[in-house]
C-alpha positions as CSV (number, residue, x, y, z in Angstrom):
1,M,-3.3,6.8,-17.0
2,E,-6.9,5.8,-17.5
3,D,-5.9,2.1,-17.9
4,C,-3.8,2.3,-14.7
5,I,-6.8,3.7,-12.8
6,T,-9.2,1.1,-14.3
7,K,-6.9,-1.7,-13.3
8,M,-6.5,-0.5,-9.8
9,R,-10.3,-0.1,-9.5
10,E,-10.8,-3.6,-10.8
11,N,-8.4,-5.0,-8.2
12,E,-10.3,-3.0,-5.5
13,L,-13.7,-4.3,-6.7
14,A,-12.3,-7.9,-6.6
15,S,-11.2,-7.4,-3.0
16,I,-14.5,-6.0,-2.1
17,R,-16.3,-8.9,-3.7
18,R,-14.2,-11.4,-1.8
19,T,-14.7,-9.6,1.5
20,S,-18.5,-9.3,0.9
21,R,-18.8,-13.1,0.1
22,F,-16.9,-13.9,3.3
23,R,-19.1,-11.7,5.4
24,A,-22.2,-13.1,3.8
25,L,-21.1,-16.6,4.4
26,N,-20.3,-15.8,8.0
27,T,-23.7,-14.1,8.5
28,T,-25.5,-17.1,7.0
29,Q,-23.6,-19.5,9.3
30,F,-24.3,-17.3,12.3
31,F,-28.1,-17.7,11.8
32,I,-28.3,-21.3,10.7
33,S,-25.6,-22.8,13.1
34,A,-27.8,-23.0,16.2
35,P,-30.9,-24.6,14.5
36,L,-28.6,-26.9,12.5
37,L,-26.7,-28.0,15.6
38,A,-29.9,-28.5,17.5
39,F,-31.3,-30.6,14.7
40,L,-28.3,-32.8,14.5
41,T,-28.0,-33.2,18.3
42,F,-31.7,-33.9,19.0
43,G,-32.0,-36.0,15.8
44,T,-29.1,-38.2,16.9
45,A,-30.6,-38.5,20.4
46,W,-34.0,-39.6,18.9
47,L,-32.3,-42.2,16.7
48,L,-30.5,-43.6,19.7
49,D,-33.7,-43.6,21.7
50,Y,-32.3,-41.1,24.2
51,P,-35.1,-39.6,26.3
52,L,-35.7,-35.9,25.6
53,S,-37.4,-33.6,28.1
54,T,-37.7,-29.9,28.6
55,A,-35.1,-30.1,31.3
56,T,-32.7,-31.3,28.7
57,V,-33.7,-29.5,25.5
58,F,-33.9,-25.9,26.7
59,P,-30.5,-25.8,28.5
60,A,-29.1,-27.4,25.4
61,L,-30.6,-24.7,23.2
62,L,-29.2,-22.0,25.5
63,S,-25.7,-23.6,25.3
64,F,-26.0,-23.7,21.5
65,A,-26.8,-20.0,21.4
66,L,-23.8,-19.2,23.6
67,I,-21.5,-21.3,21.5
68,R,-22.8,-19.6,18.3
69,N,-22.1,-16.1,19.7
70,H,-18.5,-16.9,20.6
71,V,-17.6,-19.1,17.7
72,M,-19.4,-17.4,14.8
73,F,-19.1,-13.8,15.9
74,Y,-15.9,-13.3,18.0
75,L,-13.8,-15.7,16.0
76,P,-14.1,-13.8,12.7
77,L,-13.7,-10.6,14.6
78,V,-10.4,-11.9,16.1
79,S,-9.3,-12.9,12.6
80,E,-10.0,-9.4,11.3
81,K,-8.2,-7.7,14.1
82,L,-5.2,-10.0,13.8
83,S,-5.0,-9.1,10.1
84,E,-5.1,-5.4,11.0
85,A,-2.5,-5.9,13.7
86,R,-0.2,-7.7,11.3
87,L,-0.4,-4.8,8.8
88,A,0.2,-2.3,11.6
89,S,3.2,-4.2,12.8
90,K,4.6,-4.3,9.3
91,R,4.3,-0.5,9.1
92,I,5.9,0.0,12.5
93,D,8.7,-2.4,11.5
94,A,9.3,-0.6,8.2
95,F,9.4,2.7,10.1
96,M,11.9,1.4,12.7
97,R,14.2,0.2,9.9
98,L,14.4,3.6,8.3
99,S,17.9,5.1,8.4
100,V,18.5,8.1,10.6
101,K,18.6,11.3,8.6
102,Q,22.0,12.9,8.6
103,E,22.1,16.6,9.1
104,H,24.1,18.4,6.4
105,Q,25.9,21.3,8.0
106,F,28.2,24.0,6.6
107,R,31.7,24.5,7.7
108,L,31.6,28.2,8.2
109,S,34.5,30.6,8.0
110,T,35.1,33.4,10.5
111,S,33.5,35.9,8.0
112,A,30.3,33.9,8.1
113,I,29.9,33.7,11.8
114,H,26.7,35.8,11.6
115,Q,25.0,32.9,9.8
116,Q,25.4,30.7,12.9
117,Q,22.7,32.5,14.8
118,K,19.4,30.7,15.2
119,G,16.7,31.9,12.8
120,S,18.9,31.9,9.7
121,I,19.0,29.4,6.9
122,T,21.7,28.8,4.2
123,M,21.6,26.5,1.2
124,S,24.5,25.8,-1.2
125,K,23.8,23.9,-4.5
126,A,21.1,22.0,-2.7
127,S,18.9,19.5,-4.5
128,F,16.0,17.7,-2.8
129,S,13.7,14.8,-3.8
130,W,10.9,12.8,-2.4
131,H,11.8,9.2,-1.5
132,N,15.1,9.3,-3.5
133,E,13.3,10.0,-6.8
134,M,14.1,12.6,-9.4
135,P,14.9,16.0,-7.8
136,C,12.0,18.2,-7.3
137,L,14.2,21.2,-6.2
138,S,17.6,21.6,-7.9
139,L,20.7,23.7,-7.3
140,L,19.3,26.0,-4.7
141,D,21.5,28.8,-3.4
142,L,20.0,31.1,-0.9
143,T,20.7,32.8,2.4
144,I,18.0,33.9,4.8
145,E,19.0,36.2,7.6
146,Q,17.5,36.1,11.1
147,G,14.4,38.3,11.7
148,T,13.7,38.9,8.0
149,L,10.5,38.5,6.0
150,V,11.1,36.2,2.9
151,G,8.5,35.7,0.2
152,I,8.3,32.6,-2.0
153,V,6.4,33.1,-5.3
154,G,6.0,31.2,-8.5
155,P,3.5,29.5,-10.8
156,V,1.4,26.5,-9.6
157,G,3.7,23.5,-9.3
158,S,6.9,25.5,-9.2
159,G,7.9,24.0,-5.8
160,K,6.9,26.6,-3.2
161,S,5.4,24.1,-0.7
162,A,8.3,21.7,-1.5
163,L,10.8,24.3,-0.6
164,L,9.2,24.7,2.8
165,A,9.2,20.9,3.2
166,A,12.9,20.9,2.3
167,I,13.7,23.5,5.0
168,L,11.9,21.3,7.5
169,S,14.1,18.3,6.3
170,E,10.9,16.5,5.2
171,M,12.6,15.9,1.8
172,N,15.8,14.0,1.0
173,L,18.9,16.2,0.5
174,I,20.6,14.4,-2.4
175,N,23.2,17.1,-3.3
176,G,24.6,20.2,-1.8
177,Q,24.3,21.5,1.8
178,L,21.6,22.8,4.0
179,N,22.2,24.6,7.3
180,T,19.3,25.7,9.6
181,N,21.6,26.4,12.6
182,D,19.5,24.2,15.0
183,S,16.6,26.6,14.6
184,S,13.2,25.7,15.9
185,F,10.3,25.8,13.4
186,S,6.6,26.5,13.4
187,Y,4.7,25.5,10.3
188,A,1.3,26.6,9.0
189,T,0.2,24.1,6.3
190,Q,-1.7,25.0,3.2
191,S,-4.4,22.5,4.1
192,P,-5.4,23.2,7.8
193,W,-5.7,20.3,10.2
194,I,-8.5,20.5,12.7
195,F,-9.2,17.8,15.3
196,A,-12.3,17.1,17.4
197,D,-11.8,19.2,20.6
198,T,-12.4,22.7,21.9
199,F,-11.6,25.9,19.9
200,R,-8.8,26.7,22.4
201,N,-7.3,23.3,22.5
202,N,-7.0,23.3,18.7
203,I,-4.7,26.3,19.1
204,L,-2.8,25.2,22.2
205,L,-2.1,21.7,21.0
206,N,-1.3,20.4,24.5
207,R,1.0,23.3,25.2
208,P,0.8,25.3,28.4
209,F,-1.9,28.1,28.4
210,D,-0.4,31.6,28.3
211,E,-3.3,33.9,28.5
212,Q,-1.4,37.0,27.2
213,R,0.2,35.1,24.3
214,Y,-3.1,33.5,23.5
215,K,-5.0,36.9,23.3
216,H,-2.3,38.3,21.1
217,V,-2.5,35.4,18.7
218,I,-6.3,35.5,18.6
219,Y,-6.1,39.2,17.7
220,A,-3.4,38.7,15.1
221,C,-5.4,36.0,13.3
222,C,-8.6,38.0,13.4
223,L,-10.3,35.3,15.4
224,D,-11.6,37.7,18.1
225,V,-14.8,38.4,16.1
226,D,-15.3,34.7,15.4
227,L,-15.2,33.9,19.2
228,G,-18.3,36.0,19.6
229,L,-20.1,34.1,16.9
230,L,-19.4,30.7,18.5
231,G,-22.1,31.2,21.1
232,S,-22.0,31.4,24.9
233,S,-19.2,28.8,25.2
234,G,-16.8,30.9,23.2
235,E,-13.3,29.5,23.0
236,L,-14.6,26.3,24.8
237,T,-16.9,25.5,22.0
238,M,-16.4,21.9,20.7
239,I,-15.2,21.8,17.1
240,G,-16.2,18.7,15.2
241,E,-13.8,16.3,13.4
242,K,-12.0,18.1,10.6
243,G,-13.7,21.4,11.6
244,V,-17.1,20.5,10.2
245,N,-18.7,23.4,12.1
246,L,-16.1,26.0,10.8
247,S,-15.8,27.7,7.5
248,G,-12.8,27.4,5.3
249,G,-11.4,30.7,6.4
250,Q,-12.0,30.0,10.1
251,K,-10.1,26.7,9.8
252,A,-7.2,28.4,8.0
253,R,-7.0,31.0,10.8
254,V,-7.2,28.4,13.6
255,A,-4.3,26.5,12.0
256,L,-2.4,29.8,11.6
257,A,-3.0,30.7,15.2
258,R,-1.7,27.2,16.3
259,A,1.5,27.9,14.4
260,L,1.8,31.4,15.9
261,Y,1.2,30.3,19.5
262,G,4.4,28.3,19.5
263,D,7.5,30.3,20.2
264,A,9.8,29.4,17.3
265,D,12.9,30.8,15.6
266,I,11.5,30.4,12.1
267,Y,7.8,30.5,10.9
268,L,7.0,28.7,7.7
269,L,3.7,30.0,6.3
270,D,2.3,28.1,3.3
271,D,-0.2,30.4,1.7
272,P,-2.3,31.1,4.8
273,L,-4.0,34.1,3.3
274,S,-5.6,32.3,0.3
275,A,-8.6,31.0,2.3
276,V,-9.7,34.4,3.6
277,D,-11.1,37.5,1.8
278,R,-9.0,40.5,0.8
279,R,-9.9,42.6,3.9
280,V,-9.2,39.9,6.4
281,A,-6.0,38.9,4.6
282,K,-4.7,42.5,4.8
283,Q,-5.5,42.6,8.6
284,I,-3.7,39.3,9.2
285,Y,-0.7,40.5,7.3
286,E,-0.5,43.7,9.2
287,R,-1.2,42.2,12.6
288,C,0.9,39.1,12.2
289,I,3.3,38.8,9.3
290,G,4.2,42.3,8.3
291,P,7.1,44.5,9.6
292,Y,5.0,45.7,12.5
293,G,3.1,42.5,13.3
294,L,3.3,40.0,16.1
295,L,6.3,38.1,14.4
296,K,8.2,41.3,13.5
297,N,11.4,40.0,15.2
298,K,11.1,36.4,13.9
299,T,12.2,34.9,10.6
300,R,9.1,34.6,8.4
301,I,9.0,32.6,5.2
302,L,5.7,33.2,3.3
303,A,4.8,31.2,0.3
304,T,1.9,33.0,-1.5
305,H,0.4,34.0,-4.8
306,Q,-0.7,37.3,-3.4
307,T,2.3,39.4,-4.3
308,Q,0.7,42.6,-2.9
309,F,1.9,41.5,0.5
310,L,5.5,41.1,-0.5
311,Y,6.5,44.7,-1.3
312,E,7.6,45.1,2.3
313,S,9.5,41.8,2.3
314,D,13.3,41.8,2.8
315,Q,13.8,39.1,0.2
316,T,11.6,37.5,-2.5
317,I,12.4,34.1,-4.1
318,F,11.0,33.4,-7.5
319,L,10.7,29.7,-8.2
320,S,10.2,28.1,-11.6
321,H,10.2,24.3,-12.3
322,G,12.1,23.6,-9.0
323,Y,14.8,26.1,-9.7
324,I,15.3,29.6,-8.2
325,D,14.7,31.8,-11.2
326,K,15.3,35.1,-9.4
327,Q,15.7,36.4,-5.8
328,G,16.1,39.7,-4.2
329,C,13.9,42.6,-3.1
330,L,10.6,42.4,-5.0
331,K,10.2,46.1,-5.7
332,E,13.7,47.4,-6.0
333,N,15.8,44.7,-7.6
334,I,13.8,42.3,-9.7
335,I,11.4,44.6,-11.4
336,R,13.9,47.4,-11.8
337,E,16.6,45.2,-13.3
338,D,14.5,43.0,-15.5
339,A,11.9,45.3,-16.8
340,P,12.7,49.0,-16.5
341,N,10.0,49.9,-19.1
342,K,7.2,47.8,-17.6
343,N,5.0,48.5,-14.7
344,E,5.1,46.2,-11.6
345,T,1.8,44.6,-12.3
346,S,2.7,43.5,-15.8
347,V,6.1,42.1,-14.6
348,L,4.5,40.0,-11.9
349,A,1.9,38.7,-14.4
350,D,4.7,37.6,-16.7
351,M,6.7,35.9,-14.0
352,L,3.9,34.2,-12.2
353,D,1.5,33.5,-15.1
354,V,-1.4,34.5,-12.9
355,N,-3.5,35.9,-15.7
356,P,-3.9,33.2,-18.4
357,S,-5.5,34.2,-21.7
358,M,-9.2,34.1,-22.2
359,A,-8.8,31.4,-24.8
360,D,-7.0,29.2,-22.3
361,A,-9.6,30.0,-19.7
362,Q,-12.5,29.2,-22.0
363,S,-11.0,26.0,-23.4
364,I,-11.5,24.2,-20.1
365,I,-15.3,25.0,-20.0
366,T,-17.5,22.6,-21.8
367,D,-21.3,22.7,-22.3
368,E,-23.2,20.4,-20.1
369,T,-25.5,17.9,-21.8
370,S,-28.4,16.0,-20.3
371,L,-29.9,12.6,-21.4
372,N,-33.6,12.0,-20.9
373,D,-34.4,8.3,-21.3
374,G,-35.5,5.2,-19.4
375,V,-33.1,3.3,-17.3
376,R,-31.6,0.4,-19.3
377,W,-31.7,-3.2,-18.0
378,S,-27.9,-3.4,-18.0
379,V,-27.8,-0.6,-15.4
380,W,-30.2,-2.5,-13.2
381,Y,-28.1,-5.7,-13.7
382,H,-24.9,-3.9,-12.6
383,W,-26.7,-2.4,-9.6
384,F,-28.0,-5.7,-8.4
385,T,-24.8,-7.6,-9.0
386,A,-22.6,-4.9,-7.3
387,P,-21.2,-5.8,-3.9
388,P,-22.7,-6.5,-1.4
389,S,-25.9,-7.4,-3.2
390,G,-24.1,-9.7,-5.7
391,I,-23.3,-12.2,-3.1
392,F,-27.0,-12.9,-2.2
393,G,-27.8,-14.6,-5.5
394,F,-28.1,-11.7,-7.9
395,C,-24.9,-12.5,-9.8
């Protein structure tokens, strides 16, 4: 792995050096082209005994400056933009050549008519992969009824986010069947996306403004207090690129509010409570996700490590290495059937591996060491010869 990264870095540095040399050459030509052209022109005129006067020299110098600006500045710029346009056209062409995804639907019997309503999901022996690689999720069998709260739990890397992506048809279905009954989705990602615009527009996302719905969403996501902290502009406060003037918890709640504002059949929530403290997480769950929250009549699929919020769930799916290890009611079925002599906390700890041993925790902590010494000449050499300094005669 280290050799692979080193090779990629060497290729990157080689490209940077070539680009830096080209830019340095172009900059040098930009500054010397006008004097050099004037020297050649006026020198040739002097050798040919052509009379030179101020009425001839100064307009010629102005013409040389104009030619330099267009040739030495705009021509490389056009070349750079043409290269970028070529790469962009290749990406667009590759995207347009992609095959249309085929929807894999069940053929339902009369006894399964209830599964046809929007807001329900059914999988049968379904396996999913990214870009036709090895399956990340394998042999999934599950049924999610409309209007239920479904929890997805499992260790890190077990496939919780991948399962949500599979439901969204963002992964390739290589085996089995998936049926979402033409349901509409609203998705709150684990990494919130915030763009440079007002607080309100980050939630609306170009959708019509419904004041009543907006207020309910703000309250459900515990953003009513934050609006008062934004200053006199309130919800019209400009948010910087990537939410630079928001905390991590605020960004997560804004992204959650954006997902809630849309009226969808199924809400996919990828660990939205991990970025807030315990008190706020409890309030968001009660106001939004729980059985008495804003989404109480909607299908909610919550991927989380905080299992204390799943005791009221209608169904809990335990994932392990891309497989469904167990599923059912968290409190009544899984714990009662698999560990009748253990308490709930110990069972969850065994299943999720959320409490590693102290030896494992301490093994990743190393003592820091400091080195007090003068800077070696080799360091200065590498610093002066690194791009873009290297192209100015230091290498």
